[in-house]
N, C-alpha and C positions, 0 to 999 in steps of 0.2 A: 523390650522397652525402646521405645522410639527416643535416642539421645541425638540433639544437634551441638556441634559443636561451637565454641562461643568465639566470635568472631573478631573482640576485640584484641587475642591473641597473637593475630598474624596482622604481619605489615599490611598498610591500606594502599592496595593498586587498582582500587575499585575504577569503572567506568564514571561514577560519577564525581571522583577527585580529578580524574584526569578531562573531564569538561571542564570543571570549575577552574582548573590550573592552567586553561588555554590551550592546553595541548592536543586537544583535538579540532577543535573550531574557529580556532586563530581569533579569539575576541568577539565573536557572535553570538556567544550564549553568557546569559546574564542568572543569576540565581534568584529565583521570586520567593523560595521556600526551603527551609534546611532544618529538618528534626532528627532524632535519633534513628526515626523510622524511615523517614524518605528524603527526595531530594527534588525540589522543582526547577527546570530550567526552562528561559524562554529563550527560543531562538529566531532570530534575525533572519528571514531571507530575502532573497531579490525583489518578489512581487508579493509577498505576504509573511506569516513568522508561523511559529510552532510552539507546543510545548512538550517537555520530556519530563515523564514523570518518573523518577526511579527509586526503585527497592530495592535493598541490599535483602537476600533471600538466605542462602548459605555464604560462606568464604569463597570467594571468587564467582558467585552466580549472582547475578542483579535482574530484576525482571523491570523493565521499560514499558510503561504505555505511552505510544507517540500519538500526537493530534495536530495535524498540520493543514492549513488554511494559506497554501502557495502552489505555483506550477513549478518552482526550483528552488532547491534546497541546498546549505552548505554541505560538503562532503567533507567527512571526517578525514584527517589525515592519519591514517591508522599505522603507517610505517612500516609495513609488510612482515605484521605480527604471524605465524602461523601457528602458537599456543594458545590464539583465544579463537572460541567457535562462537558464530551470531546465528541464531534462529528466529525468524521474523514471522508473524503471524497476520495477515491483514484481516482487519474487519471491515473496513469500507473504503471505498476509493481504489487506486490503483497507485502501485509503487513501479517506476521505472530506474533501471540501472544500465548504464552504460560503461562497458568491463573493458580493459586493454585489449587490442586486437580491433576496436571501433564493433562491437557487436555489443546489441542490447536485450537485456530481457525483463521480463513483465511479472509484477504479483497482483493478482486480482482477488476480490471480495470471496475470503473462505479460505486460501491457498498459503501453504505455509514453504518458506525457502531456508536454507541453511548454507553458510560459508566461512571460510576462514579468513583473518585478518589479511593474509599473505596477497589476498586476492586484489587487485587493483583495480579500485572504482574511478573511472575518469570524474564521472557526473552520477548525480541522481536526482530525480524528481517526480512530478506527481501530475500526470497526464490531463485527470479533471478537476485538477486544481485544490484537492483535499485527498486527506489520507488519514487515517484511523488505524492503530493498530499496536499489537503488544510484540516485544521482543525479549528474547532470553538471552543474556551476556556472560559466556562460561571462559574463564581463565582455566583453562584447561588442568594445569598441574596443581593450583591453588584447590579447584574445584574437588579434584580427585582425592585429594588429602582429606579433606572435609568430609566428601560421602563414604570414605572409606570406614571412618567410626558410625556410621549411620546401620544398625541391623547388618552387621559386618558387611559394609558395601552394598548391599540387598542386590547387587548382580550387575551394577552400572559400572560400565569400564570407559571412561570418556574418551580414551586413546582409541579404543578399538572402536567406539561411537563415531568417532570423527572421522574413522577408514570406511565405515561402513557405509555413511551418507552423503560424504565427499568423495572420498577416492580421488582420481585423476582430473574430476570434475572441476569447473570452477566455482560452479553453485548448484546445489541440489534444491530441486523443486517438486513437488507435491500438491497437485489439485485440491480443490478442497474435497475434504472425506469427514464423513460423520464423528469419526473418532475424534479427531484431531479437532475438529468443532467442538465437542463436548468439553474437551478441557480447557480449552481457551474462553471460550464467551463465557465460562462460568468466574471467570479472573475479573471481568471488567467492573462487576458491581457486586461486590463483595463487603458485608457489615465491619466494621472498622474493628470490633472486638473481638473477629476471627480471622482479620485480614494475615495478619504473621504467618501464622499456622496453617493457615487454607493457604497459602501459598507456597510455602515448603512442598505439602501434600502433592497438588496439583505438577509443580517441577518436577517431582520424581517420577511422578504418575507419567506427564510426558517425556522425559529421559529413558524410562523403562520400555515405554511405550515403540520410542523409536529405536531402542536397542533389539526387540525382538520382532516387530510388526514386518509383514511383506512392505517393501516400499515402492508399491505401484503406483503409479500417476493417472489411476483411474481411466487408463487405456488411451489417455491421450499425452502427446508428444508436447514439451516446452520447449519448443525452437529458441536458440537465438537468432535475431535479425539484425544483417549488416547495416551498418551505420546509412549507407545511402538508402537503401530501401525505407528506412525508417525516416529519413528526411523528405524524402519521396511521398511516403503516406502523409507526414503532416502538413504539408503544400496541398495535397490532394485535400484535407479537410480543412484548409484555410479556404480553398477555392470553392469548397460546397457552402461555408458559411458567408462569403460575399455573394453566391448566387442561389439565393433560395428561392428566385422565382421562376429559375429554371431547371429543366428537367435533364439531368446528364446522366450518361448510361456509365457502367463502369467499364465498358469495354471500350468507351471514348477516354476515359482517364485512363486506365490501365496504359494505354498506346501513348497518350500525351505525356506521360511520365516514366515511360520506359520499362512498365511492369508487366507481368503476366496479370490477368483477371484472379486467378487462384493466390498469387503473392499478395496481389492488395487487397483481396478479402481479409486472408489468414494475419496479415501482419496489423490491418485497420483493427481486427476483432482484437489482437493482443495488446494493443496500446490502448484502446479505447473502451474495451469492454462488451462493445457491440457490434452486428452486422452493418455495414456500410449504411444501407437504406433505413433499417432501424435508427441508427443513429443520427440520420438526416432528416427523417421523418420528425422526430422527438426535436430535434434543435431546431426546425421550423416551426412548432408550436410553440417553444419556449419564446423563440424571436416576438410570435405571434403575441405572447404573454405580456410579454415587456412592452410593446406596442401599446395593448389594451389598458396597462397600468399606467404607462408616462405622456400620452397623445390623446388626442380627441378624434383621432382619425375613424371613418366609416371601417365597419365590420366587413362591407365588400373591397375597400381598398386594403385593407390589413390581408384579407385573405388572397389578394392578387398577389400581393408583396411577397407572400412567402409560397406562392406555387399553387394556390389552389384555383379552380377554374370559377368556381360561384362561393358563394358565401353560406350555401347551405350545405353543402360539402364539407367545407373547413369547419363550420359550426358542430356537426355531428364529428369530425375527427376530435375537435376541440373537447369536445362533451367525453368522450372515451377517455381522454388521456387526462382531465381534470376533474370530470364528475359534474360539471355544469357548461351552460352555453357560454358563449363569448360575453353578452351583454349581462349577465349574472354577474359573469368573473370581473368586470370592468367596474359594476356596483360594489361588490365584494371579492377582493383581490387575495388569494392564499396562494403561498409558497408553491411552485412548480414542481408538482409530482414526478421524483424520478430524474431530475435534471440538477448537473450542476456542475460547475466549470466551464462554463461558457466560450470562454476564450484566453489563451495567453496574451 
């Protein structure tokens, strides 16, 4: 029989309590809703805001759904705790984390990461201006005691799991994998009447999977990038956004900013999720769509301003992206497909 321990018999050291008592975000979080099942927080960010919906699943284990619309976010003051394990899954957008030593790591759509709170994060942000994802917060000792009463512990040793996936690394990252996607994707839209039990089952499935599955990264390294390189790539992106009517080669950009073309391409894709040219082509069309919606400039003028030699080529490129010609879009504008987070 599956028997879940009662949480009300244990002292409350939950994430929701720490946030509610202003121990993590320094007064930048407000409670929007609080019930026996969940706590909803609103976070004030420097250039936007976000919500965190926190469910208590087991004693010592909480499930958090994050939804942010900002480029920067308040960094939690974790206090160097090595008894807290945090597992994150990115549903959409991208997450940027600057670690001590001035290195950056990135989490993309479908990716999973894990870290302990003793890892010092200097800053965090969302390079695309938005982020949605789920997080599993585990207070290891409390959670281990709770899980030991479920089917004889069902083989989950959280201390061993921490060593297995973290080891001596500052953070573990796994590329998008079908099994991880299957576990997390079903968490986002669960009927209320089964939510509590369903969350328990899926969290146990995740912990068992991470305890026994090969921890491959699907053949790709997940590198950390030095601060100087990241800042150079962000300046390159800003230049590309300003010079939409110009065709600048990667070789010229790399030389100007002191990077190799390989480093430029690798770092740019890690930050923004797309190759440089693909991103630039899409941003040019995004800027054109904005001009079509907000101005009465001619199609030819807009095409020229975003680097197209003639209106015909521009019209075809716009149709491939949006599914309609520029004139049709001007009459009936739709949300721009596949592009968000235009500028910081």
